[in-house]
C-alpha beads as a LAMMPS data file, in Angstrom:
LAMMPS data file: protein, C-alpha beads

180 atoms
179 bonds

1 atom types
1 bond types

-500.0 500.0 xlo xhi
-500.0 500.0 ylo yhi
-500.0 500.0 zlo zhi

Masses

1 110.0

Atoms # bond

1 1 1 -490.958 161.539 -53.659
2 1 1 -488.005 163.791 -54.464
3 1 1 -484.499 162.402 -54.089
4 1 1 -482.178 164.493 -51.954
5 1 1 -478.932 162.480 -52.053
6 1 1 -477.043 163.033 -55.279
7 1 1 -477.899 166.427 -56.724
8 1 1 -476.270 168.263 -59.609
9 1 1 -477.008 171.898 -60.249
10 1 1 -477.180 173.088 -63.834
11 1 1 -477.486 176.445 -65.503
12 1 1 -477.357 177.725 -69.088
13 1 1 -476.450 181.257 -70.060
14 1 1 -475.439 183.329 -73.049
15 1 1 -471.832 184.299 -73.724
16 1 1 -470.098 186.175 -76.551
17 1 1 -469.315 182.811 -78.191
18 1 1 -472.740 181.242 -77.757
19 1 1 -474.883 179.570 -75.148
20 1 1 -472.913 177.796 -72.413
21 1 1 -474.194 174.974 -70.231
22 1 1 -472.739 174.379 -66.786
23 1 1 -473.032 171.749 -64.080
24 1 1 -471.691 171.804 -60.535
25 1 1 -471.885 169.254 -57.771
26 1 1 -473.249 169.845 -54.258
27 1 1 -469.824 171.050 -53.122
28 1 1 -469.770 173.697 -55.861
29 1 1 -467.131 171.934 -57.961
30 1 1 -467.554 172.516 -61.673
31 1 1 -467.578 169.244 -63.567
32 1 1 -469.080 170.388 -66.840
33 1 1 -468.939 173.484 -69.004
34 1 1 -469.746 173.156 -72.672
35 1 1 -471.779 174.241 -75.659
36 1 1 -474.552 171.696 -75.143
37 1 1 -476.342 170.361 -72.081
38 1 1 -474.388 167.677 -70.199
39 1 1 -475.286 164.169 -71.298
40 1 1 -473.334 162.007 -68.875
41 1 1 -475.266 162.533 -65.658
42 1 1 -475.749 159.190 -63.879
43 1 1 -479.303 157.918 -63.557
44 1 1 -479.195 158.080 -59.742
45 1 1 -478.412 161.810 -59.829
46 1 1 -481.112 164.437 -59.705
47 1 1 -480.467 167.554 -61.780
48 1 1 -481.846 170.899 -60.690
49 1 1 -481.631 174.191 -62.551
50 1 1 -479.943 176.602 -60.143
51 1 1 -478.301 179.746 -61.475
52 1 1 -477.106 180.669 -57.987
53 1 1 -475.127 177.440 -57.582
54 1 1 -473.410 178.267 -60.891
55 1 1 -473.180 181.982 -60.124
56 1 1 -469.447 182.210 -59.418
57 1 1 -468.713 180.299 -62.616
58 1 1 -470.877 182.632 -64.686
59 1 1 -469.336 185.669 -62.950
60 1 1 -465.755 184.566 -63.657
61 1 1 -466.622 183.793 -67.278
62 1 1 -468.156 187.278 -67.670
63 1 1 -464.884 188.734 -66.372
64 1 1 -462.924 186.542 -68.806
65 1 1 -464.992 187.690 -71.779
66 1 1 -464.569 191.323 -70.668
67 1 1 -460.775 190.880 -70.604
68 1 1 -460.670 191.285 -66.827
69 1 1 -459.716 187.702 -65.932
70 1 1 -456.896 185.538 -67.256
71 1 1 -457.143 182.627 -64.809
72 1 1 -460.107 180.939 -63.197
73 1 1 -460.192 180.237 -59.460
74 1 1 -462.951 177.663 -59.418
75 1 1 -462.881 174.205 -57.888
76 1 1 -463.070 171.581 -60.617
77 1 1 -464.068 167.938 -60.493
78 1 1 -462.348 166.293 -63.432
79 1 1 -463.386 162.708 -63.999
80 1 1 -461.228 160.950 -66.568
81 1 1 -458.407 158.505 -67.089
82 1 1 -454.961 159.160 -65.638
83 1 1 -453.756 160.123 -69.120
84 1 1 -456.653 162.539 -69.664
85 1 1 -456.096 164.159 -66.275
86 1 1 -452.370 164.540 -67.057
87 1 1 -453.243 166.256 -70.351
88 1 1 -455.841 168.514 -68.720
89 1 1 -453.405 169.442 -65.959
90 1 1 -450.849 170.464 -68.566
91 1 1 -453.455 172.384 -70.594
92 1 1 -454.245 174.414 -67.483
93 1 1 -450.652 175.677 -67.538
94 1 1 -450.881 177.155 -71.038
95 1 1 -450.899 180.880 -70.439
96 1 1 -453.617 183.289 -71.474
97 1 1 -453.018 184.532 -75.022
98 1 1 -450.603 181.717 -75.923
99 1 1 -451.003 178.630 -78.074
100 1 1 -449.063 175.375 -78.095
101 1 1 -449.242 172.244 -80.207
102 1 1 -450.653 168.855 -79.330
103 1 1 -447.112 167.475 -79.699
104 1 1 -445.797 170.023 -77.211
105 1 1 -448.352 168.849 -74.641
106 1 1 -447.441 165.213 -75.371
107 1 1 -443.772 165.976 -74.790
108 1 1 -444.452 167.890 -71.558
109 1 1 -446.388 164.983 -70.041
110 1 1 -443.706 162.473 -71.011
111 1 1 -445.472 160.842 -73.967
112 1 1 -443.513 162.336 -76.829
113 1 1 -445.160 160.297 -79.592
114 1 1 -448.710 160.637 -78.311
115 1 1 -449.907 163.835 -80.031
116 1 1 -452.985 162.067 -81.411
117 1 1 -453.859 160.660 -77.984
118 1 1 -453.392 164.141 -76.547
119 1 1 -455.845 165.394 -79.180
120 1 1 -458.392 162.837 -78.011
121 1 1 -457.899 163.877 -74.380
122 1 1 -458.236 167.537 -75.362
123 1 1 -461.489 166.698 -77.161
124 1 1 -462.768 164.981 -73.988
125 1 1 -462.135 168.067 -71.829
126 1 1 -465.282 168.342 -69.685
127 1 1 -464.819 172.009 -68.761
128 1 1 -464.232 174.023 -71.930
129 1 1 -462.679 177.444 -71.344
130 1 1 -461.744 176.620 -67.739
131 1 1 -459.189 174.097 -68.999
132 1 1 -458.121 176.104 -72.067
133 1 1 -458.262 173.482 -74.810
134 1 1 -458.869 176.284 -77.326
135 1 1 -455.172 177.207 -76.905
136 1 1 -454.008 173.921 -78.422
137 1 1 -453.347 173.971 -82.170
138 1 1 -451.828 171.621 -84.748
139 1 1 -448.031 171.859 -85.175
140 1 1 -448.527 172.211 -88.929
141 1 1 -450.565 175.376 -88.572
142 1 1 -454.227 176.276 -88.626
143 1 1 -456.749 176.107 -85.823
144 1 1 -457.574 172.444 -85.699
145 1 1 -460.949 171.447 -84.332
146 1 1 -462.872 172.642 -81.303
147 1 1 -465.888 171.324 -79.431
148 1 1 -466.773 168.753 -82.079
149 1 1 -468.791 166.783 -79.545
150 1 1 -471.109 169.737 -79.138
151 1 1 -471.355 171.267 -82.615
152 1 1 -470.264 171.034 -86.221
153 1 1 -466.628 171.636 -87.206
154 1 1 -467.201 175.042 -88.804
155 1 1 -468.984 176.442 -85.758
156 1 1 -466.294 174.999 -83.472
157 1 1 -463.504 176.638 -85.452
158 1 1 -465.379 179.959 -85.406
159 1 1 -465.641 179.814 -81.622
160 1 1 -461.998 178.768 -81.213
161 1 1 -460.895 181.643 -83.442
162 1 1 -463.058 184.069 -81.430
163 1 1 -461.546 182.892 -78.145
164 1 1 -457.996 183.181 -79.462
165 1 1 -458.704 186.659 -80.839
166 1 1 -460.254 187.734 -77.543
167 1 1 -457.182 186.579 -75.629
168 1 1 -454.787 188.162 -78.134
169 1 1 -456.611 191.484 -77.800
170 1 1 -456.242 191.452 -74.005
171 1 1 -452.940 189.560 -73.648
172 1 1 -450.587 192.544 -73.495
173 1 1 -452.489 195.727 -74.264
174 1 1 -450.685 199.034 -74.394
175 1 1 -452.319 202.060 -72.825
176 1 1 -453.787 202.972 -76.225
177 1 1 -455.193 199.441 -76.685
178 1 1 -456.929 199.081 -73.352
179 1 1 -460.694 198.733 -73.619
180 1 1 -462.629 201.758 -72.451

Bonds

1 1 1 2
2 1 2 3
3 1 3 4
4 1 4 5
5 1 5 6
6 1 6 7
7 1 7 8
8 1 8 9
9 1 9 10
10 1 10 11
11 1 11 12
12 1 12 13
13 1 13 14
14 1 14 15
15 1 15 16
16 1 16 17
17 1 17 18
18 1 18 19
19 1 19 20
20 1 20 21
21 1 21 22
22 1 22 23
23 1 23 24
24 1 24 25
25 1 25 26
26 1 26 27
27 1 27 28
28 1 28 29
29 1 29 30
30 1 30 31
31 1 31 32
32 1 32 33
33 1 33 34
34 1 34 35
35 1 35 36
36 1 36 37
37 1 37 38
38 1 38 39
39 1 39 40
40 1 40 41
41 1 41 42
42 1 42 43
43 1 43 44
44 1 44 45
45 1 45 46
46 1 46 47
47 1 47 48
48 1 48 49
49 1 49 50
50 1 50 51
51 1 51 52
52 1 52 53
53 1 53 54
54 1 54 55
55 1 55 56
56 1 56 57
57 1 57 58
58 1 58 59
59 1 59 60
60 1 60 61
61 1 61 62
62 1 62 63
63 1 63 64
64 1 64 65
65 1 65 66
66 1 66 67
67 1 67 68
68 1 68 69
69 1 69 70
70 1 70 71
71 1 71 72
72 1 72 73
73 1 73 74
74 1 74 75
75 1 75 76
76 1 76 77
77 1 77 78
78 1 78 79
79 1 79 80
80 1 80 81
81 1 81 82
82 1 82 83
83 1 83 84
84 1 84 85
85 1 85 86
86 1 86 87
87 1 87 88
88 1 88 89
89 1 89 90
90 1 90 91
91 1 91 92
92 1 92 93
93 1 93 94
94 1 94 95
95 1 95 96
96 1 96 97
97 1 97 98
98 1 98 99
99 1 99 100
100 1 100 101
101 1 101 102
102 1 102 103
103 1 103 104
104 1 104 105
105 1 105 106
106 1 106 107
107 1 107 108
108 1 108 109
109 1 109 110
110 1 110 111
111 1 111 112
112 1 112 113
113 1 113 114
114 1 114 115
115 1 115 116
116 1 116 117
117 1 117 118
118 1 118 119
119 1 119 120
120 1 120 121
121 1 121 122
122 1 122 123
123 1 123 124
124 1 124 125
125 1 125 126
126 1 126 127
127 1 127 128
128 1 128 129
129 1 129 130
130 1 130 131
131 1 131 132
132 1 132 133
133 1 133 134
134 1 134 135
135 1 135 136
136 1 136 137
137 1 137 138
138 1 138 139
139 1 139 140
140 1 140 141
141 1 141 142
142 1 142 143
143 1 143 144
144 1 144 145
145 1 145 146
146 1 146 147
147 1 147 148
148 1 148 149
149 1 149 150
150 1 150 151
151 1 151 152
152 1 152 153
153 1 153 154
154 1 154 155
155 1 155 156
156 1 156 157
157 1 157 158
158 1 158 159
159 1 159 160
160 1 160 161
161 1 161 162
162 1 162 163
163 1 163 164
164 1 164 165
165 1 165 166
166 1 166 167
167 1 167 168
168 1 168 169
169 1 169 170
170 1 170 171
171 1 171 172
172 1 172 173
173 1 173 174
174 1 174 175
175 1 175 176
176 1 176 177
177 1 177 178
178 1 178 179
179 1 179 180
């Protein structure tokens, strides 16, 4: 007998930075976007592959990768601690093409000395790209890490660098820099 109560729709698709895996709830709220299949789906939830349920997400990401979208207009379901949600809310305010430090985020949410805790919350971001954790970098320079829970450090840094370069290329193009 098939369960019909709690259903999660999943879909995987290719992107310029690698295969992405998505999950949305019955109301269409995105609660997972990452570089590996979601692992934290409760046992009482049935998962169904459904590219149509994830269609708007995939469409908006295609626009993002083409330089045609700077902000996402998707409903998100962010499950986390109050601190994590405060960090993710602040990350969502970091503008396209910009980077800020973990310490800057800590200061903005009123936890000035909590840069390391901010880093942990950034690493727990359940919707990569949609909440732009790739825009957060160490104050001392460099890229820092990215998506370590889904891949090795070198691959994560390559993807983070690609995302930052993509945004820099489209951030403020002149007429001669616009893509054809």
